[in-house]
Residue frames as a rotation matrix with the C-alpha (Angstrom) as fourth column:
MET 1
0.020 -0.654 0.756 97.83
-0.601 -0.613 -0.514 89.93
0.799 -0.444 -0.405 130.98
GLN 2
0.150 -0.041 -0.988 99.11
0.630 0.774 0.064 88.14
0.762 -0.632 0.142 134.13
ALA 3
0.270 -0.043 0.962 98.90
-0.632 -0.761 0.143 89.58
0.726 -0.647 -0.233 137.64
GLU 4
-0.455 -0.463 -0.761 100.54
0.321 0.712 -0.625 88.23
0.831 -0.528 -0.175 140.84
ASP 5
0.612 0.721 0.324 98.55
-0.078 -0.353 0.932 88.12
0.787 -0.596 -0.160 143.94
THR 6
0.480 -0.412 0.775 99.97
-0.854 -0.423 0.304 88.18
0.203 -0.807 -0.555 147.55
LYS 7
0.677 -0.132 0.724 100.72
-0.273 0.869 0.413 84.50
-0.684 -0.477 0.552 147.62
GLY 8
-0.397 -0.889 -0.230 102.89
-0.495 -0.003 0.869 84.63
-0.773 0.459 -0.439 144.53
ASN 9
-0.192 0.403 0.895 100.29
0.597 0.771 -0.220 82.95
-0.779 0.492 -0.389 142.31
MET 10
-0.973 -0.145 -0.181 99.96
-0.067 -0.573 0.817 84.01
-0.222 0.807 0.548 138.74
ASP 11
-0.138 0.979 0.150 96.37
0.495 0.199 -0.845 84.91
-0.858 -0.042 -0.513 137.70
MET 12
-0.707 -0.045 0.706 95.01
0.700 -0.189 0.689 85.76
0.102 0.981 0.166 134.28
LYS 13
-0.586 0.558 -0.588 93.18
-0.142 -0.785 -0.603 89.11
-0.798 -0.270 0.540 134.10
SER 14
0.216 0.748 0.628 90.24
0.673 0.352 -0.650 89.28
-0.707 0.563 -0.427 131.79
ASP 15
-0.789 -0.558 0.255 90.82
0.536 -0.424 0.730 90.79
-0.299 0.713 0.634 128.33
ASP 16
0.324 0.946 -0.005 87.64
0.843 -0.291 -0.452 92.94
-0.429 0.142 -0.892 128.48
SER 17
0.333 -0.214 -0.918 89.63
-0.135 -0.975 0.178 96.13
-0.933 0.065 -0.354 127.84
ASN 18
-0.805 -0.590 -0.064 91.21
-0.128 0.067 0.990 94.62
-0.579 0.805 -0.129 124.67
LYS 19
-0.511 0.664 0.546 87.76
0.852 0.478 0.214 93.54
-0.119 0.574 -0.810 123.46
LYS 20
0.524 0.658 -0.542 86.27
0.560 -0.745 -0.362 96.95
-0.642 -0.114 -0.758 124.10
GLY 21
-0.040 -0.577 -0.816 89.15
-0.296 -0.773 0.561 98.61
-0.954 0.264 -0.140 122.27
LEU 22
-0.886 -0.210 0.413 88.73
0.256 0.520 0.815 96.26
-0.386 0.828 -0.407 119.27
ALA 23
-0.010 0.964 0.265 85.03
0.977 0.065 -0.203 97.00
-0.213 0.257 -0.943 119.18
LYS 24
0.461 0.142 -0.876 85.75
0.159 -0.984 -0.076 100.72
-0.873 -0.104 -0.476 119.24
LEU 25
-0.567 -0.801 -0.191 88.22
-0.150 -0.127 0.980 100.30
-0.810 0.585 -0.048 116.44
PHE 26
-0.795 0.306 0.523 85.70
0.591 0.583 0.557 98.54
-0.134 0.752 -0.645 114.33
LYS 27
0.301 0.902 -0.309 82.99
0.808 -0.414 -0.419 101.24
-0.506 -0.124 -0.854 114.90
ILE 28
-0.159 -0.398 -0.904 85.21
-0.149 -0.895 0.420 103.87
-0.976 0.202 0.083 113.35
SER 29
0.403 0.306 0.863 84.34
0.797 0.345 -0.495 104.72
-0.449 0.887 -0.104 109.69
PHE 30
-0.642 -0.644 -0.416 86.03
0.300 -0.710 0.637 106.73
-0.706 0.284 0.649 107.10
TYR 31
-0.699 0.418 -0.580 83.30
-0.684 -0.626 0.373 108.84
-0.207 0.658 0.724 105.31
GLY 32
0.333 0.943 0.006 80.82
-0.917 0.325 -0.229 105.98
-0.218 0.070 0.973 105.66
ILE 33
0.265 -0.333 -0.905 83.21
-0.430 0.799 -0.420 103.19
0.863 0.501 0.069 104.91
PRO 34
0.965 0.106 0.241 83.46
-0.262 0.277 0.925 100.86
0.031 -0.955 0.294 107.92
MET 35
0.292 -0.950 0.109 87.02
-0.894 -0.231 0.385 100.31
-0.340 -0.210 -0.917 109.20
PRO 36
0.034 -0.378 0.925 87.29
0.005 0.926 0.378 96.54
-0.999 -0.008 0.033 108.47
ILE 37
0.708 0.281 0.648 86.40
0.598 0.249 -0.762 97.01
-0.375 0.927 0.008 104.86
TYR 38
0.899 -0.434 -0.059 88.78
-0.429 -0.845 -0.319 100.01
0.089 0.312 -0.946 104.59
LEU 39
0.204 -0.870 0.448 91.60
-0.726 0.173 0.666 97.96
-0.657 -0.461 -0.596 106.01
VAL 40
0.226 -0.074 0.971 91.05
0.459 0.888 -0.039 95.09
-0.859 0.454 0.234 103.64
GLY 41
0.933 0.128 0.337 91.07
0.360 -0.369 -0.857 97.60
0.015 0.921 -0.390 100.69
LEU 42
0.725 -0.685 0.068 94.11
-0.688 -0.716 0.123 99.27
-0.035 -0.136 -0.990 101.97
ALA 43
0.113 -0.635 0.764 95.88
-0.271 0.721 0.638 95.84
-0.956 -0.279 -0.091 102.44
ILE 44
0.535 0.151 0.831 95.05
0.679 0.509 -0.530 95.04
-0.503 0.848 0.170 98.75
ILE 45
0.967 -0.214 0.141 96.51
-0.072 -0.755 -0.652 98.35
0.246 0.620 -0.745 97.60
ILE 46
0.403 -0.870 0.283 99.70
-0.815 -0.200 0.544 97.91
-0.417 -0.450 -0.790 99.65
LEU 47
0.219 -0.291 0.931 99.99
0.179 0.950 0.255 94.30
-0.959 0.111 0.261 98.37
GLY 48
0.807 0.171 0.565 99.62
0.577 -0.020 -0.817 95.54
-0.129 0.985 -0.115 94.86
LEU 49
0.821 -0.566 0.074 102.31
-0.542 -0.813 -0.215 98.17
0.182 0.136 -0.974 95.37
ALA 50
0.280 -0.732 0.621 104.64
-0.653 0.329 0.682 95.68
-0.704 -0.597 -0.386 97.01
THR 51
0.058 -0.195 0.979 104.36
0.391 0.907 0.157 93.14
-0.919 0.373 0.129 94.19
LYS 52
-0.669 -0.357 -0.652 104.32
-0.310 -0.664 0.681 95.78
-0.676 0.657 0.333 91.48
SER 53
-0.725 0.492 0.482 101.08
0.675 0.647 0.354 94.35
-0.138 0.582 -0.801 90.20
LEU 54
0.299 0.731 -0.614 99.05
0.454 -0.674 -0.582 97.64
-0.839 -0.105 -0.533 90.57
PRO 55
0.449 0.008 0.893 98.58
0.891 -0.076 -0.448 99.13
0.065 0.997 -0.041 87.19
ALA 56
-0.493 -0.740 -0.457 100.86
0.737 -0.635 0.232 102.12
-0.462 -0.223 0.858 86.39
ASP 57
-0.606 0.365 0.707 98.08
0.446 -0.580 0.682 103.99
0.659 0.728 0.189 84.60
ILE 58
-0.486 0.487 0.725 95.22
-0.606 -0.786 0.121 106.15
0.629 -0.381 0.678 86.05
THR 59
0.515 0.726 -0.455 93.45
-0.138 0.595 0.792 103.08
0.846 -0.345 0.407 87.56
GLY 60
0.147 -0.537 -0.831 96.32
0.827 0.527 -0.194 102.32
0.542 -0.659 0.522 89.95
SER 61
-0.832 -0.481 0.277 96.84
0.294 -0.806 -0.514 105.87
0.470 -0.346 0.812 90.81
LEU 62
-0.156 0.868 0.471 93.21
-0.544 -0.473 0.693 106.36
0.825 -0.148 0.546 91.56
PHE 63
0.570 0.271 -0.775 93.26
0.379 0.751 0.541 103.48
0.729 -0.603 0.326 94.08
LEU 64
-0.282 -0.836 -0.470 96.30
0.882 -0.034 -0.470 104.96
0.377 -0.547 0.747 95.78
VAL 65
-0.820 0.007 0.573 94.98
-0.059 -0.996 -0.073 108.43
0.570 -0.093 0.817 95.93
PHE 66
0.238 0.971 0.021 91.59
-0.290 0.051 0.956 107.20
0.927 -0.234 0.294 97.28
GLY 67
0.455 -0.105 -0.884 93.29
0.689 0.671 0.275 105.29
0.564 -0.734 0.378 100.05
SER 68
-0.557 -0.766 -0.322 95.61
0.811 -0.418 -0.409 108.00
0.179 -0.489 0.854 101.17
GLY 69
-0.618 0.399 0.678 92.96
-0.158 -0.907 0.390 110.85
0.770 0.134 0.623 100.70
LEU 70
0.448 0.867 -0.217 90.63
0.103 0.191 0.976 109.16
0.888 -0.460 -0.004 103.10
ILE 71
0.125 -0.515 -0.848 93.29
0.968 0.251 -0.009 109.00
0.217 -0.820 0.530 105.84
PHE 72
-0.845 -0.533 0.042 94.38
0.518 -0.836 -0.181 112.64
0.132 -0.131 0.983 105.38
GLY 73
-0.324 0.800 0.506 90.75
-0.101 -0.561 0.822 113.71
0.941 0.215 0.263 105.21
LYS 74
0.585 0.498 -0.640 89.97
0.520 0.376 0.767 112.06
0.622 -0.782 -0.039 108.52
ILE 75
-0.236 -0.724 -0.648 93.11
0.969 -0.222 -0.105 113.58
-0.068 -0.653 0.755 110.13
GLY 76
-0.887 -0.116 0.448 92.27
0.209 -0.964 0.164 117.04
0.413 0.239 0.879 108.78
ASP 77
0.056 0.958 0.283 88.77
-0.009 -0.283 0.959 116.85
0.998 -0.056 -0.007 110.15
ASN 78
0.714 0.242 -0.657 90.09
0.569 0.347 0.746 116.12
0.409 -0.906 0.110 113.68
LEU 79
-0.456 -0.849 -0.267 92.95
0.873 -0.368 -0.319 118.63
0.172 -0.378 0.910 113.96
PRO 80
0.204 0.697 -0.688 91.45
0.829 -0.497 -0.258 121.61
-0.521 -0.517 -0.679 115.83
ILE 81
-0.146 -0.266 -0.953 93.27
-0.120 -0.951 0.284 124.60
-0.982 0.156 0.107 114.26
TRP 82
-0.967 -0.245 0.075 93.36
0.026 0.196 0.980 122.98
-0.255 0.949 -0.184 110.76
LYS 83
-0.435 0.844 0.313 89.53
0.890 0.351 0.290 122.27
0.135 0.405 -0.904 110.60
ASP 84
0.323 0.602 -0.731 88.59
0.717 -0.660 -0.227 125.73
-0.618 -0.451 -0.644 111.99
TYR 85
0.334 -0.302 -0.893 90.85
-0.086 -0.953 0.291 127.95
-0.939 -0.021 -0.344 110.09
LEU 86
-0.582 -0.684 -0.439 92.31
-0.581 -0.028 0.814 126.25
-0.569 0.729 -0.381 107.06
GLY 87
-0.140 0.628 -0.766 89.45
-0.974 0.053 0.221 124.21
0.179 0.777 0.604 105.69
GLY 88
0.427 0.397 0.812 89.60
-0.693 0.721 0.012 120.77
-0.581 -0.568 0.583 107.31
GLY 89
0.067 -0.362 0.930 90.02
0.061 0.932 0.358 117.45
-0.996 0.033 0.085 105.81
ALA 90
0.844 0.312 0.436 89.34
0.436 0.072 -0.897 118.43
-0.311 0.947 -0.075 102.19
ILE 91
0.791 -0.608 -0.067 92.28
-0.561 -0.676 -0.478 120.76
0.245 0.416 -0.876 102.10
LEU 92
0.123 -0.785 0.607 94.61
-0.755 0.323 0.571 118.39
-0.644 -0.528 -0.553 103.98
ALA 93
0.476 0.191 0.858 93.81
0.250 0.906 -0.340 115.64
-0.843 0.377 0.384 101.44
PHE 94
0.988 -0.145 0.056 95.25
0.006 -0.323 -0.946 117.78
0.155 0.935 -0.318 98.59
PHE 95
0.358 -0.910 0.209 98.63
-0.930 -0.367 -0.005 117.88
0.082 -0.193 -0.978 100.42
């Protein structure tokens, strides 16, 4: 980011906030799977879907369900009313 001082000079701010945000992102895990590993796996699944090279049998479906189920499970565990009264991430993953 650039900031302008009183003399009109442009000065570069440090990107410490971006580095901290990225470090926080990489500390997140989905049920024990670190975020970078999960993102690589999800990218492979999306690439397989886009190129239609993902198998159409149960193997391809298992990868797709696993990837989306982890996301919905994490969301369900963090929604206040959902996790307290409706069963949390395990139930949201079924929908």
